[in-house]
N, C-alpha and C positions, 0 to 999 in steps of 0.2 A: 247405786253400791260400785255395779259393772261397768254403770257409765260413764263415772268419774274414777275408774280407772283405765278406763281406755281414754279418758279424754286425755287419760297426765301420758297413757304411752304413746297417744298421735303427741301430745307437745313433744315431746322426750324426742322422737323420729323427727320431728322438725327441724328441732333444736341440729342435730346431729349431721341432715342434710343441708344446714345452710352450712356449719361447721366446713363440711368435706369439701363442699363447695368455692366457699371461700378460699380453702387451700389448696384446693387446684388450680381457683384461678391464680394463686397467688405461688404454684410451681412451675404452673405454666408463661406466666411473668417473668418470673425468675430467669428457666429455660431461655427465654428470646433473649432477652438480656444478656442472659451468658454468651448466647449466638451470635449476638450482633458487638459484644464487646468481644469474643474471637477473630470476628471478621475484621472488625476497624485492627487490631492487630496482628493482625498475620496482613491487610492493607501497606499496613505501619512497616514493616517489614519489608515487605515488597520494597517502598516504596525508599525502602533505606537501602536495600542491596542495591536498589540502580543506582543511588547518589551513588553509592562507595567506590562503583564501577570506571575505571576510568575513561575517561573522554577522549578520545583520538580530532584534534580538529587539524582535517585536512587542509595545507596546502593551498595557494591557485591553480587553478588546473588549466594546459593551454588551451586556450575557446576559438582551436585549428585540431585539425585530425596528429592523433601520435600516438607512437607506437613505442614502446617501449624496447631500450635493447636486452632487457631479459627474455620477453620473448623471441621463439627462433620462427624467420621467416620462414614462408613454405616454397619448396620449387614449384616447378611447373605440375612433377607428377602429386605431389601433393595438397598441391593449393586446393583451398573449398573450391566446389560446384556451387554455380548459385541454384535452385530451384528451379522447377520449368512447370511454368502458372499458368493453364488455360483458364481463362474467365470465362466462368459456368450462363451467371445471370446478374443482370443489374434490378434490383426492384427499387421501386420507388414507399417512401415508410414516412409518415408524419415528422415533423421536426421536435415533435413533444414525444419521441419516442422515448419510452422507458429503459434506458440498459437492465435495471432491476430485472426487470423479465427474461433478461440472459441468462440460459446458466452459468454459464461461464464466470460473468458479470460476479454474481452472491458466490460463486464457489471457489474464487480466489484469493476471496477480500473477508475480514469481519464485517460487521457494525462496529465503528463508535457510537460512545453514550453521547449526544445531545440534549442534555435535561431540557432550556429553553424548550425540547420542539416534544420533550417527554419520551426521547429514543434510552431506553435502557444500551444498548450496542448486547455485543455477544463475547465482549474480546475474552480470552485465553484465560484461569486463575493466574494471581497473580502480578498482573499487569497495572501498571498505575495510571492515573489518566491526563497527570499530572508529570512534567521531571524539566526540571528548569525556568520552573513558571509559567513555562508554555505547553499547553493541552494535548488530547492525544487527536489526532486529524484522520489522520488513515492507518493501516493496518492490514498488511497483504499476507499471503499464505505462499507459504513457500517449501515444500517441502514439512521435511521438521524443525524450518523456522518459522518465526512468526516476523517478520518486521513493522517495524513501528514505529511513527513519522509523527512527530509533534511539532507544534507551530504557534507562532502567535494566533495566526484564524488561519484558514481555510483556503485561501491564498497566497501565506508566506507559510512556508514552515525549513527550520531551517536539524534540527535532529535525528538523526536515527537511531534505534535502539534495535540488536537484536537477541533475539530472544528461544533459545531448543527449549523448542515447546515439547519433548520427550521424557529431557530432563529440571523444569522447571528453571531454567538457567537465565542470567541473562549473559551474555558473551559477549556483546560489542558493543560501544558505544562512541557514532561519528557525531560531530556539527562539519555541516554544509556549508556552512555562510558565506564560505570562498569561492563558491559555489553560485551565488546568487546574482551577483550584477558582473555581466562586462568588461571587461577593461574601457568600451568607449562605448557611447551611446548619447541617443534625442536630450539632452536636459530637460528639456520642457514634459519630455515621457518619462523621466525619472520612475514616477506613482505607478511606471504599470511594466516594469521589468524585473520585475522581482524574480530569481528562474528558481521552480523550487522543485522538489522531487517529486516526479507523477507516475514514475513504476519501480520495483525493483523487484530482482527477483536473485537467487541463490543458486549455483550449481556447480558440483566439484569443487568447493573450497571458493571459488570465484564469485561478488558478489557484479551487478550487474545493473546500473542502478540513469532510470532518466533523469533528466532533466530541463526543465522549459516555462518560458511564461507565454502569457495569450493576446498576447496584442502584435502585431505586424513587427516581421521581422526588421525591419528599415529604425526600428526603436530603438535597438540595441545593434546597429549595424549589422548587422546581417551575422549576429555571433546569439545562436539561439537555438535550443533542439537538439540536446547533448545526448549521445548513451556512454557511460562509464564501466570500465572494466574495473574493477578491482580486489586484490587478495585479500586473503582476508585473514590470512596468516602471520603480514608482514603490515596491512593495509598499504601494499607500493599499489596504485598505478599503473597495469598495463596497457592498456590503448583504449583514447578518446576518440570517439568518430566526428565526423566529417561534420560540423554545426548544419542544422534544417533539414534531420532526416526524423527526428523526434516529438512530437507534442501532443501525439494520443492521449487518452486514460491509461495506456499500457505499452506491452509487445510483446511478444511471444517467441519461445525457445524453436526450433523445428531443425534435428539434428546436433549439424553443426553452422546452422544461419539461422541467425535473427530478423523477425520481419517486424520491422517500424513502420509506424505512418505520421504524417506532418502535411497542413496545409491551414490555410488561412485566407477568412476576405480576401479576395484579389490576389494572394499568392496563387500559386501549383498545390497542388493537392497527388499526393502520391502513399504508394505501399513500399518502402524499398528490403532490399533486405541487404542486408550486412555479416560481414564475416566472425562468427562468436570465437574466433581466436586471434582473430588483427583489428577486426572491428571495421577493416576495409567495406567500403560500400561496393554490393557487388551485380547490384540490377535496382532500378524501380520500375512502375507501372502507374499512370495517370489513373488518377480518380475523379470520381463524378465532383465530390464537395471534400470537405475537409472532414479524415477520419478522427472516428472517439473511441472506438475498442476492436479488439481484435480477438475475434476465439477460432481455435483449431478441432475440428472434429474427425480421427481417423484422419484420411486424406483431401480433408474438407477445410479452406479457410474461408472465414468471414469477415466480411469489413463493414462493422455498423459506424455510417457516416449520418454530416447534417441533417439530410433528408433523402439518401439514398444506402442499401445492403447488395456491399456486393462480394460472389461468392464465386470462387476461385477453387481448382480444382489441380493439387499438385499431382504430376505426370512422372511415372517409375521409368 
């Protein structure tokens, strides 16, 4: 009798466990479905907010040095002084050197998702992976801003979205298509002369943006490798540098000076200094080979180029 009672009780307990387990599983699935729905809704809301942001198509820029009349020309006493750079060392490095091992390289940008390579990325919350039918190809960190670049592929890009990451709000949308093709070029090289956004940063309400293609300068009749300063409040161009000063993966602002790099196979390779206020070229230093990335650590400047690392010290 007792055995029968205990067997019945055991059966009831087993049934309860099964029911509770099933209920728990259903609850977990429901929570996962709710989370997925919230994530999808959030993504849809962010995409809708971005699409509703007015898109400013910038006019064709000059493909030469330009200084707007709204910029006060410096006098002799107020002119920006070039940095005094002392070359400290030049070291060979393998052409396969991975820039991802450079702290400034990874600290200065987000990783964009690349599904085909199972790369999820680490974009700020609310950043859509597509815009106007184009995918996100670069995401630059600039203080409280994220500068988001969208393009048809990683070789050509067109749109720039500026996001205030502190507020989680998109504030500017630019279409740079008019910056892409020089007024004249070698027709046979048309497929290689698309000048894409290479780097950008924001300082004191001014967007500094570099455009270049990655083939010989002669393919676009020397019209390649620019940095442009655009005032965000009214999207007005303040200045544009001379050509052939910037086709490296980035540039660095050091005080009132922009340090940029330009070079290519069979072309001269230089580290340039530009006046941040006017875009005027202040100086250039010959490098061993084409610069890829520039980093500043305290008073030292490191130029990572094709097969060398050149270190300079800023003399005070």
